[in-house]
N, C-alpha and C positions, 0 to 999 in steps of 0.2 A: 581647348583641352580642359581648361579649368571648369568651364560650364558643364562638360560631360561628367567630370568627377563630382561636381556639386549635385547634379541631377541624380547620379547613382547613390550618393550619400543620402539624399532626401528620400529616394525610393526605398533604401534599406531601412530608414527610420519609419517610414509608413508601414513596411512589412513587419517590423518589430511591434508596432502598436496593434496591427491586425492580429498578430500571433498572440499577444497578451489578451485581447478581447476574446478570441476563440478559446484560449486556455481557461479564462474565467467562466465562459459559457459551458464548457465541458465539465468543469468542477461543479457548477450548479446542477447540471443534468445528472452527474454521478451522485450527488447528495440526495437529489429527489428519488433516484432509483433505489438507493439504499434505504430511504425512509419507506418506500412502497414495499420493499422486500421484508423489512421488519414488520410492517403491518400485516402482510400475508402470513408470515410465520406466527405472529401472535394470534391471528384468527384461527389457524389450525389448532393451536393449543386450546383455545376457547371452545372449539367444536368438540374436542374430546371431553372437556368438562361438561358441556351441555349434554352429550350422550350419557355420561355417567349419572347426571342429575335426573334425566328423563327415566333411565332404567330404575333408579332408586324410587322415583315417584310411582312408576308403574308397579313395582314390587309392593309398595305400601298400599296402593289402591286395590290390588288384587288380594293380597294376603289378609288385609284387615277390612276389606269391603268398604273402604272410605269413599263415600259418595261425593264429598267435596273435592277430593283430589281427582276422582274420575271425571267430574264435571270440568275441572280445570284442564285436564288433559284433552278432553273432547273439544273444548273451546280452542285449544292451541293446535288442534288438528292431528293429535297423536292417536293413532289407532293401535290397539293392542288386543291380544287374546291370551287368556291363561293357557299354559301348556296342559295337554291332556294328562290324566293320571298315568303314572308309570305302571307297567305290569308288575305283579308281585315278584319281589326278589331282584328287580332291576336296579335298585339303588335309588338314591335321591335324584329327583329331576331338577334341573336348574330352574330359576325363577322365570316369570313371564318375560317375554322380550317385546319391546315396542316395534311396530312396523312403521314404515314411511307413510306420510299422509298420501291418500289416494290421489293420483293424478288423472283419474277418469273425469270425463265431462260431467257437468252437473246434471242431475236428474231432470227429465222433461217435466214441464208443468202438468198438473192434473188435467184430464180430458175436460173440454168445455171452457177452459181458461185460455186467453190469448197469450 
C-alpha cells in the first residue's frame, strides 16, 4: 500500500512539472503573438503615412512640373495622371491621385529579338 501511495505522489509531481513546462511554453507563444500583432498594427499606420507622402509627391510633381520628383515616382513604380480640367462653374477639382503600379505582364521584347 505504501508503494502505491509513493507511486501516485511521484506521478503527481511529474504532472506538476509537465504543467509548469506547458504554462511557460504557452506564455512564450502568447508573447510572440502579441509582438506580431503590434508589428501588424504599426505597419498599417505606416501604410497610411506612405499613401499621404505619395499623394503629396504626386501633387508637387504635377502642379509644379517637377521632373526630378516625376522621375523618382516613375522609378518607384507609381503611376499617376493629372485630373482632367473641370467644366466651367464646377468648382475646384481635387489634386491628382496616384494609381497602383501596373500588375500587367511585362511587354514582349521587340520583334527579331529572342
